[in-house]
Chimera marker file (.cmm) of the C-alpha trace (Angstrom):
<marker_set name="trace">
<marker id="1" x="96.217" y="229.037" z="-88.650" r="1" g="1" b="0" radius="0.5"/>
<marker id="2" x="97.838" y="231.825" z="-86.648" r="1" g="1" b="0" radius="0.5"/>
<marker id="3" x="96.191" y="235.239" z="-86.497" r="1" g="1" b="0" radius="0.5"/>
<marker id="4" x="98.296" y="238.287" z="-87.331" r="1" g="1" b="0" radius="0.5"/>
<marker id="5" x="97.783" y="240.658" z="-84.405" r="1" g="1" b="0" radius="0.5"/>
<marker id="6" x="99.358" y="243.548" z="-86.343" r="1" g="1" b="0" radius="0.5"/>
<marker id="7" x="96.550" y="243.490" z="-88.903" r="1" g="1" b="0" radius="0.5"/>
<marker id="8" x="93.656" y="242.489" z="-86.626" r="1" g="1" b="0" radius="0.5"/>
<marker id="9" x="91.819" y="245.639" z="-85.535" r="1" g="1" b="0" radius="0.5"/>
<marker id="10" x="91.099" y="245.925" z="-81.804" r="1" g="1" b="0" radius="0.5"/>
<marker id="11" x="89.728" y="249.475" z="-81.880" r="1" g="1" b="0" radius="0.5"/>
<marker id="12" x="88.414" y="250.849" z="-85.173" r="1" g="1" b="0" radius="0.5"/>
<marker id="13" x="89.039" y="254.468" z="-86.083" r="1" g="1" b="0" radius="0.5"/>
<marker id="14" x="86.257" y="256.972" z="-85.530" r="1" g="1" b="0" radius="0.5"/>
<marker id="15" x="84.988" y="257.730" z="-89.056" r="1" g="1" b="0" radius="0.5"/>
<marker id="16" x="84.033" y="261.251" z="-87.927" r="1" g="1" b="0" radius="0.5"/>
<marker id="17" x="87.579" y="262.050" z="-86.783" r="1" g="1" b="0" radius="0.5"/>
<marker id="18" x="90.049" y="262.484" z="-89.678" r="1" g="1" b="0" radius="0.5"/>
<marker id="19" x="93.010" y="262.306" z="-87.264" r="1" g="1" b="0" radius="0.5"/>
<marker id="20" x="91.920" y="259.040" z="-85.653" r="1" g="1" b="0" radius="0.5"/>
<marker id="21" x="93.248" y="255.667" z="-86.782" r="1" g="1" b="0" radius="0.5"/>
<marker id="22" x="92.651" y="251.961" z="-86.250" r="1" g="1" b="0" radius="0.5"/>
<marker id="23" x="94.475" y="250.314" z="-83.346" r="1" g="1" b="0" radius="0.5"/>
<marker id="24" x="95.665" y="246.766" z="-83.920" r="1" g="1" b="0" radius="0.5"/>
<marker id="25" x="95.553" y="244.029" z="-81.306" r="1" g="1" b="0" radius="0.5"/>
<marker id="26" x="99.364" y="244.085" z="-81.187" r="1" g="1" b="0" radius="0.5"/>
<marker id="27" x="99.355" y="247.876" z="-80.842" r="1" g="1" b="0" radius="0.5"/>
<marker id="28" x="96.898" y="247.656" z="-77.965" r="1" g="1" b="0" radius="0.5"/>
<marker id="29" x="99.073" y="245.049" z="-76.222" r="1" g="1" b="0" radius="0.5"/>
<marker id="30" x="102.163" y="247.240" z="-76.674" r="1" g="1" b="0" radius="0.5"/>
<marker id="31" x="100.300" y="250.224" z="-75.275" r="1" g="1" b="0" radius="0.5"/>
<marker id="32" x="99.097" y="248.308" z="-72.230" r="1" g="1" b="0" radius="0.5"/>
<marker id="33" x="102.604" y="246.978" z="-71.565" r="1" g="1" b="0" radius="0.5"/>
<marker id="34" x="103.963" y="250.508" z="-71.857" r="1" g="1" b="0" radius="0.5"/>
<marker id="35" x="101.424" y="251.656" z="-69.295" r="1" g="1" b="0" radius="0.5"/>
<marker id="36" x="102.527" y="248.884" z="-66.902" r="1" g="1" b="0" radius="0.5"/>
<marker id="37" x="106.167" y="249.902" z="-67.264" r="1" g="1" b="0" radius="0.5"/>
<marker id="38" x="105.367" y="253.578" z="-66.704" r="1" g="1" b="0" radius="0.5"/>
<marker id="39" x="103.298" y="252.717" z="-63.599" r="1" g="1" b="0" radius="0.5"/>
<marker id="40" x="106.131" y="250.593" z="-62.216" r="1" g="1" b="0" radius="0.5"/>
<marker id="41" x="108.645" y="253.367" z="-62.807" r="1" g="1" b="0" radius="0.5"/>
<marker id="42" x="106.328" y="255.966" z="-61.250" r="1" g="1" b="0" radius="0.5"/>
<marker id="43" x="105.643" y="253.708" z="-58.247" r="1" g="1" b="0" radius="0.5"/>
<marker id="44" x="109.406" y="253.605" z="-57.704" r="1" g="1" b="0" radius="0.5"/>
<marker id="45" x="109.551" y="257.403" z="-58.014" r="1" g="1" b="0" radius="0.5"/>
<marker id="46" x="112.005" y="257.342" z="-60.914" r="1" g="1" b="0" radius="0.5"/>
<marker id="47" x="112.413" y="259.179" z="-64.192" r="1" g="1" b="0" radius="0.5"/>
<marker id="48" x="113.018" y="257.114" z="-67.316" r="1" g="1" b="0" radius="0.5"/>
<marker id="49" x="116.729" y="257.908" z="-67.097" r="1" g="1" b="0" radius="0.5"/>
<marker id="50" x="116.951" y="256.973" z="-63.400" r="1" g="1" b="0" radius="0.5"/>
<marker id="51" x="115.096" y="253.706" z="-63.999" r="1" g="1" b="0" radius="0.5"/>
<marker id="52" x="117.371" y="252.887" z="-66.928" r="1" g="1" b="0" radius="0.5"/>
<marker id="53" x="120.520" y="253.552" z="-64.921" r="1" g="1" b="0" radius="0.5"/>
<marker id="54" x="119.288" y="251.693" z="-61.839" r="1" g="1" b="0" radius="0.5"/>
<marker id="55" x="118.230" y="248.547" z="-63.683" r="1" g="1" b="0" radius="0.5"/>
<marker id="56" x="120.501" y="248.438" z="-66.719" r="1" g="1" b="0" radius="0.5"/>
<marker id="57" x="117.857" y="248.850" z="-69.412" r="1" g="1" b="0" radius="0.5"/>
<marker id="58" x="118.751" y="251.492" z="-72.023" r="1" g="1" b="0" radius="0.5"/>
<marker id="59" x="116.694" y="254.680" z="-71.571" r="1" g="1" b="0" radius="0.5"/>
<marker id="60" x="115.854" y="254.694" z="-75.283" r="1" g="1" b="0" radius="0.5"/>
<marker id="61" x="114.287" y="251.238" z="-74.885" r="1" g="1" b="0" radius="0.5"/>
<marker id="62" x="112.279" y="252.386" z="-71.851" r="1" g="1" b="0" radius="0.5"/>
<marker id="63" x="110.950" y="255.309" z="-73.913" r="1" g="1" b="0" radius="0.5"/>
<marker id="64" x="109.998" y="253.048" z="-76.831" r="1" g="1" b="0" radius="0.5"/>
<marker id="65" x="108.269" y="250.548" z="-74.531" r="1" g="1" b="0" radius="0.5"/>
<marker id="66" x="106.333" y="253.247" z="-72.672" r="1" g="1" b="0" radius="0.5"/>
<marker id="67" x="104.935" y="254.860" z="-75.821" r="1" g="1" b="0" radius="0.5"/>
<marker id="68" x="103.952" y="251.453" z="-77.190" r="1" g="1" b="0" radius="0.5"/>
<marker id="69" x="106.228" y="251.566" z="-80.205" r="1" g="1" b="0" radius="0.5"/>
<marker id="70" x="107.943" y="248.298" z="-79.268" r="1" g="1" b="0" radius="0.5"/>
<marker id="71" x="107.000" y="245.349" z="-77.087" r="1" g="1" b="0" radius="0.5"/>
<marker id="72" x="109.805" y="244.363" z="-74.721" r="1" g="1" b="0" radius="0.5"/>
<marker id="73" x="111.211" y="240.915" z="-75.515" r="1" g="1" b="0" radius="0.5"/>
<marker id="74" x="110.189" y="238.063" z="-73.183" r="1" g="1" b="0" radius="0.5"/>
<marker id="75" x="113.421" y="238.239" z="-71.172" r="1" g="1" b="0" radius="0.5"/>
<marker id="76" x="112.922" y="241.965" z="-70.479" r="1" g="1" b="0" radius="0.5"/>
<marker id="77" x="109.276" y="241.363" z="-69.520" r="1" g="1" b="0" radius="0.5"/>
<marker id="78" x="110.409" y="238.683" z="-67.065" r="1" g="1" b="0" radius="0.5"/>
<marker id="79" x="113.076" y="241.037" z="-65.673" r="1" g="1" b="0" radius="0.5"/>
<marker id="80" x="110.447" y="243.772" z="-65.227" r="1" g="1" b="0" radius="0.5"/>
<marker id="81" x="108.289" y="241.331" z="-63.227" r="1" g="1" b="0" radius="0.5"/>
<marker id="82" x="111.238" y="240.665" z="-60.929" r="1" g="1" b="0" radius="0.5"/>
<marker id="83" x="111.888" y="244.399" z="-60.561" r="1" g="1" b="0" radius="0.5"/>
<marker id="84" x="108.209" y="244.943" z="-59.756" r="1" g="1" b="0" radius="0.5"/>
<marker id="85" x="108.230" y="242.256" z="-57.065" r="1" g="1" b="0" radius="0.5"/>
<marker id="86" x="111.630" y="243.022" z="-55.507" r="1" g="1" b="0" radius="0.5"/>
<marker id="87" x="112.982" y="246.392" z="-56.688" r="1" g="1" b="0" radius="0.5"/>
<marker id="88" x="115.475" y="246.862" z="-53.845" r="1" g="1" b="0" radius="0.5"/>
<marker id="89" x="116.806" y="243.314" z="-54.076" r="1" g="1" b="0" radius="0.5"/>
<marker id="90" x="117.477" y="243.789" z="-57.792" r="1" g="1" b="0" radius="0.5"/>
<marker id="91" x="119.210" y="247.132" z="-57.162" r="1" g="1" b="0" radius="0.5"/>
<marker id="92" x="121.354" y="245.596" z="-54.423" r="1" g="1" b="0" radius="0.5"/>
<marker id="93" x="122.302" y="242.683" z="-56.665" r="1" g="1" b="0" radius="0.5"/>
<marker id="94" x="123.258" y="245.044" z="-59.477" r="1" g="1" b="0" radius="0.5"/>
<marker id="95" x="125.222" y="247.273" z="-57.093" r="1" g="1" b="0" radius="0.5"/>
<marker id="96" x="127.076" y="244.240" z="-55.678" r="1" g="1" b="0" radius="0.5"/>
<marker id="97" x="127.816" y="243.076" z="-59.200" r="1" g="1" b="0" radius="0.5"/>
<marker id="98" x="129.292" y="246.462" z="-60.090" r="1" g="1" b="0" radius="0.5"/>
<marker id="99" x="131.415" y="246.413" z="-56.944" r="1" g="1" b="0" radius="0.5"/>
<marker id="100" x="132.764" y="242.900" z="-57.501" r="1" g="1" b="0" radius="0.5"/>
<marker id="101" x="132.363" y="239.831" z="-59.592" r="1" g="1" b="0" radius="0.5"/>
<marker id="102" x="129.165" y="237.906" z="-58.895" r="1" g="1" b="0" radius="0.5"/>
<marker id="103" x="129.640" y="234.945" z="-56.620" r="1" g="1" b="0" radius="0.5"/>
<marker id="104" x="126.838" y="232.406" z="-56.149" r="1" g="1" b="0" radius="0.5"/>
<marker id="105" x="127.984" y="231.879" z="-52.565" r="1" g="1" b="0" radius="0.5"/>
<marker id="106" x="126.750" y="235.394" z="-51.784" r="1" g="1" b="0" radius="0.5"/>
<marker id="107" x="123.242" y="234.340" z="-52.782" r="1" g="1" b="0" radius="0.5"/>
<marker id="108" x="123.434" y="231.051" z="-50.898" r="1" g="1" b="0" radius="0.5"/>
<marker id="109" x="124.603" y="232.839" z="-47.720" r="1" g="1" b="0" radius="0.5"/>
<marker id="110" x="121.618" y="235.203" z="-47.740" r="1" g="1" b="0" radius="0.5"/>
<link id1="1" id2="2" r="1" g="1" b="0" radius="0.2"/>
<link id1="2" id2="3" r="1" g="1" b="0" radius="0.2"/>
<link id1="3" id2="4" r="1" g="1" b="0" radius="0.2"/>
<link id1="4" id2="5" r="1" g="1" b="0" radius="0.2"/>
<link id1="5" id2="6" r="1" g="1" b="0" radius="0.2"/>
<link id1="6" id2="7" r="1" g="1" b="0" radius="0.2"/>
<link id1="7" id2="8" r="1" g="1" b="0" radius="0.2"/>
<link id1="8" id2="9" r="1" g="1" b="0" radius="0.2"/>
<link id1="9" id2="10" r="1" g="1" b="0" radius="0.2"/>
<link id1="10" id2="11" r="1" g="1" b="0" radius="0.2"/>
<link id1="11" id2="12" r="1" g="1" b="0" radius="0.2"/>
<link id1="12" id2="13" r="1" g="1" b="0" radius="0.2"/>
<link id1="13" id2="14" r="1" g="1" b="0" radius="0.2"/>
<link id1="14" id2="15" r="1" g="1" b="0" radius="0.2"/>
<link id1="15" id2="16" r="1" g="1" b="0" radius="0.2"/>
<link id1="16" id2="17" r="1" g="1" b="0" radius="0.2"/>
<link id1="17" id2="18" r="1" g="1" b="0" radius="0.2"/>
<link id1="18" id2="19" r="1" g="1" b="0" radius="0.2"/>
<link id1="19" id2="20" r="1" g="1" b="0" radius="0.2"/>
<link id1="20" id2="21" r="1" g="1" b="0" radius="0.2"/>
<link id1="21" id2="22" r="1" g="1" b="0" radius="0.2"/>
<link id1="22" id2="23" r="1" g="1" b="0" radius="0.2"/>
<link id1="23" id2="24" r="1" g="1" b="0" radius="0.2"/>
<link id1="24" id2="25" r="1" g="1" b="0" radius="0.2"/>
<link id1="25" id2="26" r="1" g="1" b="0" radius="0.2"/>
<link id1="26" id2="27" r="1" g="1" b="0" radius="0.2"/>
<link id1="27" id2="28" r="1" g="1" b="0" radius="0.2"/>
<link id1="28" id2="29" r="1" g="1" b="0" radius="0.2"/>
<link id1="29" id2="30" r="1" g="1" b="0" radius="0.2"/>
<link id1="30" id2="31" r="1" g="1" b="0" radius="0.2"/>
<link id1="31" id2="32" r="1" g="1" b="0" radius="0.2"/>
<link id1="32" id2="33" r="1" g="1" b="0" radius="0.2"/>
<link id1="33" id2="34" r="1" g="1" b="0" radius="0.2"/>
<link id1="34" id2="35" r="1" g="1" b="0" radius="0.2"/>
<link id1="35" id2="36" r="1" g="1" b="0" radius="0.2"/>
<link id1="36" id2="37" r="1" g="1" b="0" radius="0.2"/>
<link id1="37" id2="38" r="1" g="1" b="0" radius="0.2"/>
<link id1="38" id2="39" r="1" g="1" b="0" radius="0.2"/>
<link id1="39" id2="40" r="1" g="1" b="0" radius="0.2"/>
<link id1="40" id2="41" r="1" g="1" b="0" radius="0.2"/>
<link id1="41" id2="42" r="1" g="1" b="0" radius="0.2"/>
<link id1="42" id2="43" r="1" g="1" b="0" radius="0.2"/>
<link id1="43" id2="44" r="1" g="1" b="0" radius="0.2"/>
<link id1="44" id2="45" r="1" g="1" b="0" radius="0.2"/>
<link id1="45" id2="46" r="1" g="1" b="0" radius="0.2"/>
<link id1="46" id2="47" r="1" g="1" b="0" radius="0.2"/>
<link id1="47" id2="48" r="1" g="1" b="0" radius="0.2"/>
<link id1="48" id2="49" r="1" g="1" b="0" radius="0.2"/>
<link id1="49" id2="50" r="1" g="1" b="0" radius="0.2"/>
<link id1="50" id2="51" r="1" g="1" b="0" radius="0.2"/>
<link id1="51" id2="52" r="1" g="1" b="0" radius="0.2"/>
<link id1="52" id2="53" r="1" g="1" b="0" radius="0.2"/>
<link id1="53" id2="54" r="1" g="1" b="0" radius="0.2"/>
<link id1="54" id2="55" r="1" g="1" b="0" radius="0.2"/>
<link id1="55" id2="56" r="1" g="1" b="0" radius="0.2"/>
<link id1="56" id2="57" r="1" g="1" b="0" radius="0.2"/>
<link id1="57" id2="58" r="1" g="1" b="0" radius="0.2"/>
<link id1="58" id2="59" r="1" g="1" b="0" radius="0.2"/>
<link id1="59" id2="60" r="1" g="1" b="0" radius="0.2"/>
<link id1="60" id2="61" r="1" g="1" b="0" radius="0.2"/>
<link id1="61" id2="62" r="1" g="1" b="0" radius="0.2"/>
<link id1="62" id2="63" r="1" g="1" b="0" radius="0.2"/>
<link id1="63" id2="64" r="1" g="1" b="0" radius="0.2"/>
<link id1="64" id2="65" r="1" g="1" b="0" radius="0.2"/>
<link id1="65" id2="66" r="1" g="1" b="0" radius="0.2"/>
<link id1="66" id2="67" r="1" g="1" b="0" radius="0.2"/>
<link id1="67" id2="68" r="1" g="1" b="0" radius="0.2"/>
<link id1="68" id2="69" r="1" g="1" b="0" radius="0.2"/>
<link id1="69" id2="70" r="1" g="1" b="0" radius="0.2"/>
<link id1="70" id2="71" r="1" g="1" b="0" radius="0.2"/>
<link id1="71" id2="72" r="1" g="1" b="0" radius="0.2"/>
<link id1="72" id2="73" r="1" g="1" b="0" radius="0.2"/>
<link id1="73" id2="74" r="1" g="1" b="0" radius="0.2"/>
<link id1="74" id2="75" r="1" g="1" b="0" radius="0.2"/>
<link id1="75" id2="76" r="1" g="1" b="0" radius="0.2"/>
<link id1="76" id2="77" r="1" g="1" b="0" radius="0.2"/>
<link id1="77" id2="78" r="1" g="1" b="0" radius="0.2"/>
<link id1="78" id2="79" r="1" g="1" b="0" radius="0.2"/>
<link id1="79" id2="80" r="1" g="1" b="0" radius="0.2"/>
<link id1="80" id2="81" r="1" g="1" b="0" radius="0.2"/>
<link id1="81" id2="82" r="1" g="1" b="0" radius="0.2"/>
<link id1="82" id2="83" r="1" g="1" b="0" radius="0.2"/>
<link id1="83" id2="84" r="1" g="1" b="0" radius="0.2"/>
<link id1="84" id2="85" r="1" g="1" b="0" radius="0.2"/>
<link id1="85" id2="86" r="1" g="1" b="0" radius="0.2"/>
<link id1="86" id2="87" r="1" g="1" b="0" radius="0.2"/>
<link id1="87" id2="88" r="1" g="1" b="0" radius="0.2"/>
<link id1="88" id2="89" r="1" g="1" b="0" radius="0.2"/>
<link id1="89" id2="90" r="1" g="1" b="0" radius="0.2"/>
<link id1="90" id2="91" r="1" g="1" b="0" radius="0.2"/>
<link id1="91" id2="92" r="1" g="1" b="0" radius="0.2"/>
<link id1="92" id2="93" r="1" g="1" b="0" radius="0.2"/>
<link id1="93" id2="94" r="1" g="1" b="0" radius="0.2"/>
<link id1="94" id2="95" r="1" g="1" b="0" radius="0.2"/>
<link id1="95" id2="96" r="1" g="1" b="0" radius="0.2"/>
<link id1="96" id2="97" r="1" g="1" b="0" radius="0.2"/>
<link id1="97" id2="98" r="1" g="1" b="0" radius="0.2"/>
<link id1="98" id2="99" r="1" g="1" b="0" radius="0.2"/>
<link id1="99" id2="100" r="1" g="1" b="0" radius="0.2"/>
<link id1="100" id2="101" r="1" g="1" b="0" radius="0.2"/>
<link id1="101" id2="102" r="1" g="1" b="0" radius="0.2"/>
<link id1="102" id2="103" r="1" g="1" b="0" radius="0.2"/>
<link id1="103" id2="104" r="1" g="1" b="0" radius="0.2"/>
<link id1="104" id2="105" r="1" g="1" b="0" radius="0.2"/>
<link id1="105" id2="106" r="1" g="1" b="0" radius="0.2"/>
<link id1="106" id2="107" r="1" g="1" b="0" radius="0.2"/>
<link id1="107" id2="108" r="1" g="1" b="0" radius="0.2"/>
<link id1="108" id2="109" r="1" g="1" b="0" radius="0.2"/>
<link id1="109" id2="110" r="1" g="1" b="0" radius="0.2"/>
</marker_set>
């Protein structure tokens, strides 16, 4: 039986704080992922808009990920790992792609 992380409470609300609320396991995971994305972007010295333009991820998506509203899909999470490991290589590849059609021989020559 699979557990529903949206309904499983990771952090219960403070009963003495009327503005506090429960945080689900899924919500906690989204928040932690958002923090990772924000730290990556800050490490690169970029605003959300600059990061979006440099790496081809819509700025609205970056905002939603960073506030923990949405979890990036697996392909975006994988792409973010690549950006984290090799930010300049990714930027160069995207710049080369914009300048001309991608050619696998360019990768093999490097």
